[in-house]
C-alpha positions in Angstrom: -5.3 0.9 -1.0 -8.2 2.5 -3.1 -11.4 3.8 -1.5 -13.0 1.0 -2.7 -11.1 -1.4 -0.7 -11.3 0.5 2.4 -15.0 0.7 2.1 -15.2 -3.0 1.2 -13.4 -3.9 4.2 -15.3 -1.5 6.5 -18.3 -3.4 5.3 -17.1 -6.8 5.9 -16.1 -5.6 9.3 -19.9 -4.3 9.9 -21.1 -7.5 8.9 -19.0 -9.6 11.0 -21.9 -9.5 13.8 -24.2 -10.8 11.2 -21.9 -13.8 10.7 -21.3 -14.3 14.2 -24.8 -14.6 15.0 -25.6 -16.9 12.1 -22.8 -19.1 13.2 -23.6 -19.5 16.8 -27.3 -20.1 17.0 -28.6 -23.3 15.9 -31.5 -24.3 13.8 -33.3 -26.2 16.6 -32.4 -25.0 20.1 -34.0 -28.2 21.7 -31.8 -30.6 20.1 -28.6 -28.4 21.0 -29.6 -28.9 24.7 -30.0 -32.3 24.3 -34.2 -32.6 24.4 -36.2 -33.7 21.6 -38.5 -30.9 20.4 -39.6 -28.7 17.5 -38.3 -25.4 17.4 -40.4 -23.5 15.1 -38.7 -19.9 15.2 -35.1 -21.3 14.8 -34.5 -22.0 11.2 -36.1 -18.6 10.2 -33.7 -16.8 12.6 -30.6 -18.7 11.3 -31.5 -18.1 7.9 -32.1 -14.1 8.4 -28.7 -13.5 9.5 -27.0 -16.3 7.6 -28.6 -15.1 4.2 -27.6 -11.3 4.7 -24.0 -12.2 5.5 -23.5 -14.5 3.1 -24.4 -11.8 0.5 -21.9 -9.6 2.3 -19.2 -12.3 2.5 -19.7 -13.5 -1.5 -19.5 -9.6 -2.6 -16.1 -9.9 -0.4 -14.8 -12.4 -2.4 -15.6 -11.1 -5.5 -14.1 -7.8 -4.9 -11.1 -8.9 -3.2 -10.3 -11.8 -5.6 -10.5 -9.9 -8.8 -8.6 -7.1 -7.4 -5.9 -9.3 -6.2 -5.8 -11.2 -9.4 -3.3 -8.8 -11.5 -1.1 -7.9 -8.7 -1.9 -10.7 -5.9 -1.1 -8.7 -2.7 -1.1 -10.8 0.3 -3.6 -8.9 2.2 -6.0 -9.0 -0.7 -5.9 -12.5 -0.9 -6.0 -13.2 2.9 -9.5 -11.1 3.0 -10.7 -13.4 0.1 -9.7 -16.5 1.5 -11.1 -15.5 4.8 -14.2 -14.5 3.0 -14.6 -17.8 1.5 -14.2 -19.5 4.7 -16.9 -17.7 6.2 -19.1 -18.1 3.4 -18.5 -21.9 3.7 -19.6 -22.0 7.3 -22.6 -19.9 6.6 -23.6 -22.2 3.5 -23.6 -25.1 6.3 -25.8 -23.0 8.8 -28.0 -22.5 5.8 -28.2 -26.0 4.8 -28.7 -27.4 8.4 -31.4 -24.6 8.7 -33.3 -25.8 5.4 -33.0 -29.4 6.5 -34.5 -28.6 9.9 -37.3 -27.0 7.7 -37.9 -30.1 5.6 -38.2 -32.3 8.7 -41.9 -34.0 8.9 -41.9 -33.1 12.7 -41.1 -29.6 11.7 -43.9 -29.5 8.9 -46.4 -31.5 10.9 -45.9 -28.7 13.9 -45.0 -25.5 12.4 -46.5 -25.8 8.9 -44.9 -25.9 5.5 -42.1 -23.1 6.2 -40.7 -21.6 3.3 
């Protein structure tokens, strides 16, 4: 493995807490508790962590999918596939956050948002 791949793996490992925080937080903590309410901070909190982690893991897909193409070693394919799965989960969280920002109750209570 080259130094570029080792540093890319280190970057993915260091970005794991961002992805975990983005995946375990909810855009609206009140609906997660079963109550009705508008959470003005929730969608932005999810978006900050999710977008940062999405950029890092998308780069991970690019680096390891391209480097695995000519030789296709199993470790590089595994890292690229796991990065793709994480990007998909982060995409769902981003979509849920944007949907929460677009609701009438959120815009009425908190403002236009983005």
